[in-house]
C-alpha positions in Angstrom: 171.1 144.9 -74.4 168.9 144.2 -77.1 171.2 145.6 -79.6 174.3 143.5 -78.0 172.0 140.4 -78.0 171.3 141.1 -81.8 174.7 141.5 -82.7 175.7 138.2 -80.8 173.0 136.5 -82.8 174.2 137.6 -86.2 177.7 136.7 -85.0 176.7 133.2 -84.1 174.6 132.8 -87.1 177.6 133.8 -89.3 179.8 131.2 -87.5 177.2 128.5 -88.0 176.8 129.5 -91.6 180.5 129.4 -92.4 180.9 126.0 -90.4 178.2 124.5 -92.3 179.7 125.6 -95.8 183.1 124.2 -94.7 181.3 120.9 -93.9 179.6 120.8 -97.0 182.8 121.7 -99.1 184.9 119.0 -97.4 182.1 116.3 -98.0 181.9 117.4 -101.6 185.8 117.3 -102.1 185.7 113.6 -100.7 183.3 112.6 -103.2 185.1 114.3 -106.0 188.6 113.0 -105.3 187.8 109.3 -105.6 186.2 109.7 -109.2 189.3 112.0 -110.4 191.8 109.8 -109.0 190.1 106.7 -110.7 189.8 108.5 -114.1 193.5 109.4 -114.1 194.1 105.6 -113.5 191.7 104.5 -115.9 193.1 106.4 -118.7 196.6 105.1 -117.9 195.5 101.5 -117.8 193.5 102.2 -121.0 196.2 103.7 -123.3 198.8 101.0 -122.0 196.4 98.2 -122.9 196.2 99.7 -126.2 199.6 99.7 -126.8 200.0 96.2 -125.6 197.2 95.0 -127.7 198.3 96.6 -130.5 202.2 96.2 -130.6 202.5 92.8 -128.7 199.3 91.0 -129.8 198.6 92.9 -133.1 195.1 93.3 -132.1 194.1 97.0 -132.1 191.3 98.0 -129.5 189.3 99.9 -132.1 187.2 101.6 -129.1 190.0 102.5 -127.1 190.6 106.2 -128.5 186.8 106.7 -128.3 186.5 105.6 -124.6 189.8 107.5 -123.7 188.1 110.7 -125.3 185.0 110.3 -123.2 187.1 109.5 -120.0 189.4 112.5 -120.8 186.5 115.2 -121.0 185.4 114.1 -117.6 188.8 114.1 -116.1 189.7 117.6 -117.4 186.4 119.1 -116.3 186.3 117.4 -112.9 189.7 118.1 -112.5 189.2 121.8 -113.0 186.5 121.7 -110.4 189.0 120.3 -108.0 191.6 122.8 -108.9 189.0 125.7 -108.3 188.1 124.3 -105.1 191.6 124.0 -104.0 192.3 127.6 -105.5 195.0 126.2 -107.9 193.8 127.7 -111.3 196.6 129.8 -112.8 196.0 133.5 -111.8 198.3 136.5 -111.6 198.8 137.6 -108.0 201.6 140.0 -108.4 199.5 143.1 -107.9 196.9 141.7 -105.4 199.6 140.5 -103.0 200.7 144.1 -102.6 197.3 145.1 -101.3 196.5 145.1 -97.6 193.5 144.5 -95.2 190.1 144.8 -96.3 191.1 146.2 -100.0 193.0 142.9 -100.6 190.1 140.7 -99.1 187.5 142.5 -101.3 189.5 142.1 -104.6 189.8 138.2 -103.7 186.4 137.9 -103.1 185.5 140.0 -106.2 187.5 137.4 -108.2 185.4 134.8 -106.8 182.3 136.8 -107.7 183.4 137.3 -111.2 183.9 133.4 -111.5 180.7 132.9 -110.0 178.7 135.4 -112.4 180.2 133.4 -115.4 179.3 130.1 -113.9 175.8 131.2 -113.5 175.5 132.4 -117.1 177.2 129.5 -118.9 175.5 126.6 -116.8 172.1 126.7 -118.6 173.9 126.7 -122.1 176.3 123.6 -120.9 172.9 122.0 -119.8 171.5 122.6 -123.2 174.6 121.5 -125.0 174.4 118.2 -123.3 170.8 117.7 -124.1 171.8 118.5 -128.0 174.3 115.7 -127.9 171.9 113.1 -127.2 171.1 113.1 -131.1 174.8 112.2 -131.7 175.9 108.7 -131.3 179.7 107.8 -131.0 180.9 105.7 -134.2 182.8 102.7 -132.2 180.6 102.2 -129.1 177.5 103.3 -130.4 176.6 105.4 -127.4 174.7 108.8 -126.9 177.4 111.5 -127.0 175.5 113.1 -123.9 177.3 110.8 -121.7 180.4 112.8 -122.6 179.0 116.2 -122.8 177.5 115.9 -119.5 181.0 116.5 -118.0 180.7 120.1 -118.9 177.5 121.1 -116.8 178.5 118.8 -114.0 181.8 120.6 -113.6 180.5 124.1 -114.2 177.8 123.2 -111.4 180.3 122.0 -109.0 182.4 125.1 -109.4 179.4 127.3 -108.9 178.5 125.5 -105.6 182.3 125.8 -104.5 182.1 129.6 -105.3 179.0 130.1 -103.3 180.5 127.9 -100.2 183.9 130.4 -100.6 181.8 133.3 -100.4 179.8 131.8 -97.3 182.8 131.1 -95.5 184.3 134.5 -95.7 185.0 136.2 -92.5 183.2 139.2 -93.5 179.9 138.3 -95.2 179.1 142.0 -95.8 182.2 142.4 -97.8 181.5 139.1 -99.7 178.0 140.4 -100.5 179.5 143.8 -101.6 181.7 141.8 -104.0 178.6 139.9 -105.6 176.6 143.0 -106.0 179.4 144.9 -107.5 180.0 142.2 -110.1 176.2 141.9 -110.8 176.2 145.7 -111.2 179.1 145.7 -113.8 177.2 142.8 -115.8 174.0 144.6 -115.7 175.7 147.7 -116.9 177.4 146.0 -120.0 173.9 144.1 -120.6 172.1 147.6 -120.7 174.8 148.9 -123.1 174.6 146.3 -125.6 172.6 148.1 -128.3 175.4 150.9 -127.9 178.2 148.0 -128.1 177.0 146.4 -131.3 177.5 150.1 -133.1 181.0 150.0 -132.0 182.2 147.2 -134.2 185.6 146.1 -134.0 186.3 148.5 -131.0 184.6 146.0 -129.0 187.9 143.7 -129.4 189.6 146.5 -127.4 187.0 146.8 -124.7 186.6 143.0 -123.9 189.8 141.4 -125.1 192.3 144.2 -124.0 190.5 145.9 -121.2 188.2 143.3 -120.0 190.9 140.5 -120.0 193.5 142.9 -118.4 191.2 144.2 -115.5 190.3 140.2 -114.7 193.8 139.1 -114.8 195.4 142.0 -112.9 192.5 141.6 -110.5 193.5 138.2 -109.7 190.5 136.3 -111.6 191.9 133.1 -112.6 193.1 133.2 -116.3 190.7 130.6 -117.5 187.7 132.8 -116.3 189.3 136.0 -117.5 189.2 134.5 -121.1 185.9 133.1 -120.7 184.3 136.2 -119.2 185.7 138.4 -121.9 184.7 135.9 -124.6 181.1 135.4 -123.3 180.5 139.2 -123.0 182.0 140.0 -126.7 179.8 137.2 -128.1 176.8 137.6 -126.3 176.4 141.5 -126.1 177.9 142.3 -129.7 176.9 139.5 -131.9 174.1 137.0 -132.3 176.3 134.0 -131.2 174.1 131.7 -128.9 175.9 130.8 -125.6 175.7 127.1 -126.8 178.5 128.0 -129.2 180.8 129.1 -126.6 180.3 125.8 -124.5 180.9 123.9 -128.0 184.2 125.8 -128.5 185.3 125.3 -124.9 184.6 121.4 -125.6 186.5 121.5 -128.8 189.4 123.0 -127.1 189.6 120.7 -124.0 188.9 117.6 -126.2 192.1 117.0 -128.5 193.2 113.8 -127.5 196.7 114.7 -127.9 196.2 116.6 -124.8 195.6 113.6 -122.8 199.6 113.4 -122.7 199.3 116.4 -120.2 197.6 114.4 -117.1 199.7 111.4 -118.0 203.2 113.3 -117.9 202.3 115.4 -115.1 201.6 112.0 -113.3 205.0 110.7 -114.6 206.7 113.9 -113.0 205.2 112.9 -109.9 206.0 109.4 -109.9 209.7 109.9 -110.5 210.0 111.9 -107.5 208.2 109.4 -105.2 210.4 106.6 -106.6 213.7 108.4 -105.8 214.6 108.4 -109.8 215.2 112.2 -109.7 217.2 112.1 -106.7 219.5 109.4 -108.0 220.1 111.2 -111.3 221.0 114.4 -109.5 223.2 112.6 -106.9 225.3 111.1 -109.8 225.7 114.6 -111.7 226.8 116.0 -108.3 229.7 113.3 -108.1 230.9 114.4 -111.3 230.9 118.0 -111.0 230.7 119.0 -107.1 234.2 119.8 -106.8 234.8 122.2 -109.5 234.0 125.9 -109.4 230.2 126.5 -109.7 229.9 122.8 -110.1 226.6 122.3 -108.4 225.3 125.4 -110.3 226.2 123.1 -113.6 224.4 119.9 -111.9 221.3 122.4 -111.5 221.4 123.2 -115.2 222.1 119.7 -116.2 219.6 118.2 -113.8 216.7 120.4 -115.0 217.6 119.6 -118.7 217.4 116.0 -117.9 214.4 115.9 -115.5 212.5 118.0 -117.9 212.7 115.3 -120.5 210.7 113.0 -118.2 208.2 115.1 -116.3 206.8 117.7 -118.9 205.7 119.9 -115.7 207.9 122.6 -114.8 206.6 122.8 -111.2 207.4 119.0 -111.0 210.9 119.5 -112.7 211.9 122.3 -110.1 210.4 120.4 -107.2 212.4 117.5 -108.1 215.8 119.1 -108.2 215.9 122.1 -105.7 215.4 120.4 -102.6 218.1 117.8 -103.5 220.8 120.4 -104.5 219.9 123.6 -102.6 220.8 122.5 -99.1 224.4 121.7 -100.3 224.7 124.5 -102.5 224.0 126.9 -99.3 226.5 125.0 -97.3 229.1 125.9 -99.9 228.3 129.5 -99.7 225.9 130.0 -102.5 223.6 133.1 -102.2 220.0 131.9 -102.1 218.9 134.8 -104.4 221.4 133.5 -107.0 219.9 129.9 -106.6 216.5 130.7 -107.2 217.3 132.9 -109.9 219.3 130.2 -111.7 216.4 127.7 -111.0 214.2 130.2 -112.6 216.2 130.4 -115.5 216.5 126.9 -115.9 212.8 126.7 -115.9 212.7 129.0 -119.0 215.5 127.2 -120.7 213.9 123.7 -120.6 210.7 124.6 -121.8 211.5 123.1 -125.3 212.9 119.7 -124.0 210.5 117.0 -124.7 208.0 115.8 -123.5 207.2 119.4 -122.9 203.5 120.3 -122.2 203.7 123.5 -124.0 205.0 121.7 -127.2 202.0 119.3 -126.9 199.9 122.4 -126.9 201.6 123.9 -129.7 201.0 120.9 -131.8 197.4 120.7 -130.9 196.8 124.5 -131.6 198.7 124.7 -134.8 198.8 121.1 -136.2 202.6 120.8 -136.3 203.9 117.3 -135.8 204.5 116.5 -132.2 207.1 114.2 -133.1 208.9 117.1 -135.0 208.5 119.3 -132.1 209.9 116.9 -129.9 213.1 116.3 -132.2 213.4 120.0 -132.6 213.5 121.1 -129.0 216.6 119.2 -127.8 219.2 121.5 -129.3 217.6 125.1 -128.6 217.3 124.0 -124.6 221.1 123.0 -125.0 222.1 126.3 -126.6 220.5 128.2 -123.9 222.0 125.9 -121.1 225.5 126.6 -122.6 225.0 130.5 -122.2 223.6 129.9 -118.6 227.1 127.9 -118.0 229.2 130.5 -119.3 227.6 133.0 -117.0 227.9 130.5 -113.9 231.5 130.0 -114.6 232.1 133.9 -114.7 230.0 134.6 -111.5 231.8 131.6 -109.5 235.4 132.4 -110.8 236.6 133.2 -107.2 234.5 130.5 -105.2 236.8 128.9 -102.6 236.4 125.0 -102.7 239.4 124.1 -100.6 237.2 122.2 -98.2 235.1 120.5 -100.9 236.2 116.8 -101.6 236.2 115.3 -104.8 234.2 112.2 -105.3 236.4 108.9 -105.7 236.0 106.8 -108.9 234.4 104.1 -106.7 231.7 106.6 -105.4 231.2 108.0 -109.1 230.6 104.2 -110.4 228.3 103.4 -107.5 226.3 106.5 -107.9 226.3 105.8 -111.8 224.8 102.2 -111.3 222.3 103.8 -109.0 221.2 106.4 -111.5 221.4 104.2 -114.4 217.7 102.9 -114.5 216.5 106.6 -114.1 218.9 107.9 -116.7 217.5 105.2 -119.2 213.9 106.5 -118.8 214.3 109.5 -121.3 215.9 107.0 -123.9 213.0 104.5 -123.3 210.2 107.1 -123.9 212.1 108.6 -127.0 212.8 105.0 -128.6 209.2 104.0 -128.1 208.1 107.1 -130.0 210.8 106.7 -132.9 210.0 102.9 -132.9 206.3 103.3 -133.5 205.7 101.5 -130.3 203.5 104.1 -129.1 202.1 107.7 -130.1 203.0 110.9 -128.4 199.9 110.5 -126.4 200.6 106.8 -125.4 204.2 106.9 -124.6 203.8 108.2 -121.2 202.0 105.2 -120.1 205.2 103.3 -121.1 207.4 105.7 -119.1 204.9 105.1 -116.0 205.1 101.4 -116.4 209.0 101.7 -116.5 208.9 104.0 -113.5 206.7 101.7 -111.1 208.9 98.8 -111.9 212.2 101.0 -111.3 210.6 102.3 -108.1 209.5 98.7 -107.0 212.4 96.8 -108.1 215.4 99.1 -108.1 214.8 101.9 -105.7 212.4 100.1 -103.4 210.6 103.5 -102.7 207.3 103.1 -104.0 205.0 104.8 -101.4 201.3 103.4 -101.9 200.1 105.8 -99.5 201.0 108.6 -101.7 199.4 107.3 -104.9 195.8 108.6 -104.5 197.1 112.2 -103.5 199.3 112.0 -106.5 196.4 111.0 -108.8 194.1 113.9 -107.4 196.9 116.5 -107.7 197.6 115.2 -111.3 193.9 115.7 -112.1 193.8 119.3 -110.4 196.9 120.5 -112.3 195.6 119.1 -115.6 192.1 120.6 -115.3 193.4 123.9 -114.6 195.6 123.7 -117.7 193.0 122.2 -119.8 190.3 124.7 -118.8 192.5 127.4 -119.9 192.9 125.8 -123.2 189.3 125.4 -123.6 188.6 129.1 -122.8 191.5 130.3 -124.9 190.0 128.1 -127.8 186.7 129.9 -127.5 188.5 133.4 -127.3 190.5 132.6 -130.5 187.3 131.7 -132.3 185.7 135.0 -131.1 188.9 136.8 -132.6 188.7 134.7 -135.8 184.9 135.6 -136.5 185.7 139.2 -135.8 188.1 139.1 -138.6 190.9 140.1 -136.3 193.1 137.2 -137.0 192.9 138.0 -140.8 193.7 141.7 -140.2 196.8 140.8 -137.8 198.4 138.3 -140.4 198.1 141.0 -143.0 199.5 143.7 -140.9 202.5 141.3 -139.7 203.4 140.0 -143.0 203.4 143.6 -144.4 206.2 144.4 -141.9 209.3 145.9 -143.4 212.4 143.4 -143.1 210.1 140.5 -143.7 211.0 137.4 -141.8 213.8 139.1 -139.5 211.2 141.6 -138.4 208.5 139.3 -137.9 210.8 137.0 -135.8 211.7 139.8 -133.5 208.4 141.2 -133.2 207.4 137.6 -132.2 209.9 137.3 -129.7 208.8 140.7 -127.9 205.2 139.7 -128.2 205.5 136.3 -126.7 208.0 137.5 -124.0 205.2 139.9 -122.7 202.4 137.2 -123.0 204.5 134.8 -121.4 204.8 137.1 -118.3 201.2 138.1 -118.1 199.1 135.2 -119.3 201.6 132.2 -118.5 202.8 130.1 -121.3 199.7 127.7 -122.3 197.2 130.6 -122.8 199.4 132.6 -124.8 200.2 129.6 -127.0 196.6 128.5 -127.4 195.5 132.3 -128.1 198.2 133.4 -130.6 199.8 130.4 -132.2 197.0 129.7 -134.3 197.1 133.4 -135.6 200.9 133.9 -136.1 202.2 130.3 -137.3 200.6 130.8 -140.8 202.1 134.2 -141.1 205.4 132.6 -140.2 205.0 130.1 -142.6 203.8 132.7 -145.6 207.2 134.4 -144.6 209.3 131.3 -145.2 210.1 130.4 -141.5 209.9 126.7 -140.6 207.1 126.1 -138.3 209.3 123.8 -136.0 212.1 126.6 -135.7 209.3 129.4 -135.1 207.7 127.1 -132.5 211.1 126.8 -130.7 211.6 130.6 -130.8 208.3 131.6 -129.5 208.3 128.8 -126.8 211.6 129.9 -125.7 210.5 133.7 -125.7 207.5 132.8 -123.7 209.6 130.9 -121.1 211.7 134.1 -120.5 208.5 136.0 -119.7 207.0 133.3 -117.7 210.0 133.1 -115.5 211.0 136.6 -115.3 210.0 139.1 -112.5 207.9 141.0 -111.7 204.9 139.6 -113.3 206.3 135.9 -114.5 204.5 133.5 -112.3 207.0 130.9 -113.1 209.5 133.0 -110.9 207.4 132.9 -107.9 206.7 129.3 -108.2 210.5 128.9 -108.2 210.8 130.9 -105.0 207.9 129.1 -103.2 209.7 125.5 -104.0 212.9 127.0 -102.9 211.4 128.7 -99.8 213.4 132.0 -100.9 211.9 135.4 -100.8 211.1 136.7 -104.1 212.9 139.9 -103.4 216.2 138.0 -103.1 216.3 137.0 -106.6 215.4 140.2 -108.4 218.8 141.4 -109.0 220.5 138.0 -109.6 218.1 137.0 -112.3 218.8 139.9 -114.3 222.3 138.6 -115.8 220.4 135.1 -116.3 217.8 136.7 -118.5 220.4 138.3 -120.5 222.2 135.3 -121.0 219.0 133.5 -122.0 218.3 136.5 -124.5 221.6 135.8 -126.2 220.9 132.1 -126.5 217.5 132.8 -127.7 219.1 135.1 -130.5 221.4 132.5 -131.5 218.4 130.0 -131.9 216.4 132.5 -133.8 219.4 133.4 -136.0 220.3 129.7 -136.9 217.2 127.6 -138.2 219.5 124.5 -138.1 219.4 124.3 -134.4 215.7 123.6 -134.6 215.3 121.6 -137.7 218.6 120.2 -138.4 217.6 116.5 -137.1 214.1 116.4 -138.5 
């Protein structure tokens, strides 16, 4: 009886602990969502005001970029904390999802414990970094830079708390404790082996950056933390680099002001869905092509091309198009597996369509002109669209459309008028950059202002109640992307210090066959990296290493960027590891198994298009 009562008390205590942890987490989330939403809104208003002041009143706000930079670091770091709480940090779950029962739960708890261990180790260094920044004053506003740097320890501290609360909410506290102990043991073993590891030299690159990253990534640890753990372990255990330097490199990676375009374009993508602009564009395209064989498939390809030019976010692109087209396509007898396969293929096809977040990242990581990348990305995406359309035509050659009614001229004109404000948005954005009205970072605010007016005046679908959730979602998605960039920047710095980048450049430049062989090897590398690491981490990590080699071999950097971005996109949306494919399945509400076979043909079609883009540089640089 006593033993029974003891077990009941333990069970009750566990329930109370989990309940308290949930309440505390909800409280922290409510406290966090308001400032991140305000930060996104403030950045939009600040940059738009800077454009108006400079272009309309000819009175530049000299302090605007500095304030935008301060707010941006807070937005990125607090957004990453929101993403951590929501479990929205990018990670590979293909292997973990195949596990069952306690084994799967233990691996998931292990990934949380691994992130927790890193946060415990990095938090003191981030606090020290913020203190050191008190001696630095900003040039325009003349305030201590610690006001900006404090975002790092604040975010790391919040994520640490969320990790602890997540473990406390586990249904099996013993399993959670076992995961924490297991991670502590692994860290302790590596720490005790530090003298031995120092003597291994560059073999440590394989241990930490291949073995360590692979173990974390395949174990379901968020990619940003996988990079950060490997970098921290390598630099602290095998070199004399203080943790303070790692925090500085993360700060450097996150703080490029050009990256501010990421949250702004993500918000713009959410906005065009809310205002009905995307739906209007898709409806007009469907009226033009819906009556021909494979017509709605062509509409899907064209709609993704157009929408990608507005939102800059692949998830937003697919979410804008799929719910509009898929019900009608299924009614016409289209196979759901083929639909999700084509949606994934168009996601890869449109990676170079401006304003692509990946192209912005390439420009930030390599110094290549963002405007040149935006100009060069249009034709390569079109080439892949053409190859996909050829395959669609062949697959749909026997479709029976006798029951499908062709839209009348009056219907087409009516839909065109309705879609015209939405169709004009990409031209408004691009002309603003070309005419010098706004920079690549600021131009999204013009698109946002235009979309707000279009939603209120033309479409009358502006749901004010959705504004806060959209702002928070923007901060969360942006934070998860930007933390990866920061962690990858630190890793790239570690690789550079080891001499790896120099050796890689020498070996690749010495490959037989020169530029042709290098291009083929690059395509293979980025397809694999895109599949395993997702797009942005692969770009941030390897672009600074490979772009100088391409330039040495006489390959134009914009041409090389188009090739590697498209290759990475194919890997990103190709099963079994490409997370973009699973995102397409989730948005389409289709089982991943259904699209495995149909997507093979689309991947072959994209590979043919990629080969054409790689072989003909003019497609990428002809209009520069």
